[in-house]
N, C-alpha and C positions, 0 to 999 in steps of 0.2 A: 459173055455178057458184058455190056458197056460198064465201065467203072463209074461209080457215083462221084468220086472225088479224086483229085490229083494226088500224086504221091506226097507223103508228109514233108519231104524236103524241097518241094517245088511250090511255086505260087499257085493259088487256086485259079482255075479257069473261069470264064464267064458262065459255063455250064455248071460248075461247082457252086458259084455264087447264086445262080438261079435256083438250084435245088434247095439250098439253104434258105434263100429268100422266100420260096413258096411255103416252107415249113413255118417260118417266122410270121408270114402274112396270115396263114391259117390260124395261128395262135392269137394274133391281134383281133381277128374276126370272131374268135371265141370269147373275147372280152367286150368288144364294141359291136353294135349292130349297124349294118349298112343303112344309109339314109336313102329311102326309095321314094320320097315325096316329090322329087323333080328330076326325072330322067334328062330333061333338057339342060338343067344345071350341071349334072354329072358329065354330059356330053360336052358342054362348053368348057369345063375345066380340063377335060381330056384333050380338047383341041388346043388349048393353051400349052399343055404339057407336050403334045406332039410337035408344036411349032418350035419349042425350045430344043427338043431332041433332034429334030431335022436340021436345025441350024447349028447344032453342036454334036456332030457325029462321033467325036472323040469320047463322048460319055461312055459308050460301050455297054451294050445290053444284049442278052442272049435271046430274049423273046419280046423285045419292045418294052414300052412303059405303059402301065395301066393304073389309072387313078380312081379312087373310090372315096365318096364322102361318108364319114362316120356320123351316126345319129347321136351326137353328144353336144351339149351346150358349152363344154369347156373349150378353151383355146389351145389347140394342139395339132401337131402334124407328125407323121412318121414316114419312114421309107425303108424298104427292105432291099437287100443286095440283089434281089431278083428283078427289080424294076417296078415294084409295087409301091404306090404312093397313097397315103391315107391322110385326109384333112378333115377335121371335125366340122360339123355344120356351124358350130359357134364361131370358129375362126373364119370360115367363109363369109358368114353374115357380118362380121366385124370389118371387112374390107370395103373400101369406098371407090375402088377403081380396078380395072383389069390388070393394070401394071402391078398393083399391090398383090393381087392373086398370083400373078406370074412370079413375083419375088419370092413368095412362099414356096411355090413349086420348084423354082430354080435352086433354092436352098436345099431342098430334099434331093433334087437331082445331083447337086454338088456332092452330097454324101455318097451317092452311088458312084459317081465318076471317080471320086477320090478313094473308093473302096474302104471306107471307114469301118464297115461291118467286118470285113476280113481282118482289118488291123485290130479291131476289138477282140476278135476270136483269138488272134495271136497273142494279144496282151493277156487274155484270160487263160492262156495255155490250153485252149479247147481243141485247137486245130489237129494236133497229132492224134488225140483220142478220137475225134470225130471222123477223121479220115479212115482209120481202121474200122471203126464201128459202122460207118456208112457202107464201106466196101463189103463188109460181112453181111450187112442188112440186105443188100441187093442180091446177095448169094444165099439168102436165108433158105434153109432146107427143112425147117420144122423142128430141129433139135433144140434142146433147152439152152445150149450155149448161144445159138443164133438168136433166140428169143430174148435172152438177157442182153445181148449186144444191141438189138433193136430198141429195147427199152431204154438203154443207156443213151442211145442217139437221141431219142425223143426227149429224154430228160435234159440233155445238153441244149437242145433247141429251145425248150421251155425256159431254161435258165437264161439263155441269151435274150429271149423275148422279154423276160422280166427285167433284165438289165436295161434294155432299150426303153421300156415303158416307164420305169421308175427312176433310173439314174441318168439315162441319156448318154450321148457321146461325151468325151472329155472336153474341157473348155477349149483346148487348143484345136481340136477337130471342129468344134462349133464355129470358132473364129475363122478357121480355114475354109469351111463351107460357105460362110458369109462372103468372104473375099472371092471365092470361086463363083458364087452366084452373081456377082456383079458382072463378071465376064460373060456368063451364060446369057444374062439379060441383054447386055449390049450387043452380043452377036445376033440376037433375035430381033432387035429393034425396039425392045422395051426400055424404059427409063431405069437405069440402075439405081437412081435416087429413090425409086419406089421401095427399095428394101429399107432405107432409112425411115420412110414414112410408116412402114409396117412396125419397125422397132419403136418409133416414137409413139405410135398408137398403143403398143404393148406397155410402154413405159407409163402411160397414163392409167393403165388398169392393173399394173403389177403391184402386188403387196407381199409382204414377208410371209413366208409359209404358204405360198400359193400352190395351186395344183396345175396339172397340165404342163404347158410349155414353160411356165414359171419354175416348175420343180426340176425340169430336165435340161434347162439351158442357162448360160450365164445371164446376168441381168441385162435388160435392154440398154441401160446406160453404157455398160461395158462393150456391148456389141456395136452400138453407134460409134463409140470412140474408136473401135477397131476399124470400121469401114470408112470413116471420115478421111483418113489419109490416102485411101485407095480411090475414092470417088473422083478425085481430080484427074485421074488418068482416063476416065471414060467420058467421051463427048458424043452423045447420041442426039440426033435431031428429034425435037419434041413433036411426036405424032399422036399424043394421047387423045386429042379431040376426035380422031377417026375411030377410036375404040369406045367412046362414051356411050353411043347408042346401043351397041350390042351388050355392053355391061349392064345398062339399065334394063334391057329386055330379059336379062337372066337373073 
């Protein structure tokens, strides 16, 4: 039988991250409901996502990237190591251009490319235990020991999901993802400066003790300061006007 995870002393493979990502994505969907009010909008966002992935093949995905809108008014976005991206309806509606939408998606893809979820697992010392548990789970034969190991695996995934939703990545990882997002946007022909526009928009709505993206990310002021020094290295022809019509139609 195919092993579910790589050996404990090796790097997790794309297949490993996909398996873990599916479990995390399922837990996110147990908390948030999908937004089904506009299949056209979901398709539009997925096309933006695919454009970024196609132009940045080094992102590395086991089964492609799949984006879903969550039916929530809060401003937030998540990504799983398996290539699943979730953006709340509130955040989508707050954007005023396709390039701003692309900036949000690029930030989440950057987390995937940089394997931040895997690093989070290592930091939390979950990986060794999850490796053994997952391998045993896929060989589950119905005995009580196997059932216990499977329960432990599910509990570990739940804990990781809770950490992502409530605490987010570390500040250094968020800054790293913002920086990487600039490169992803430029390679696709989007304006990297759109990320600064997103952050400035968030800065006007951010308040102390906020929820959603405000609770799991560094302040917008800190993030703008972080990318300002990198934006000067990206010079992309301004083609926004060609995307205005399709943005307005969605």
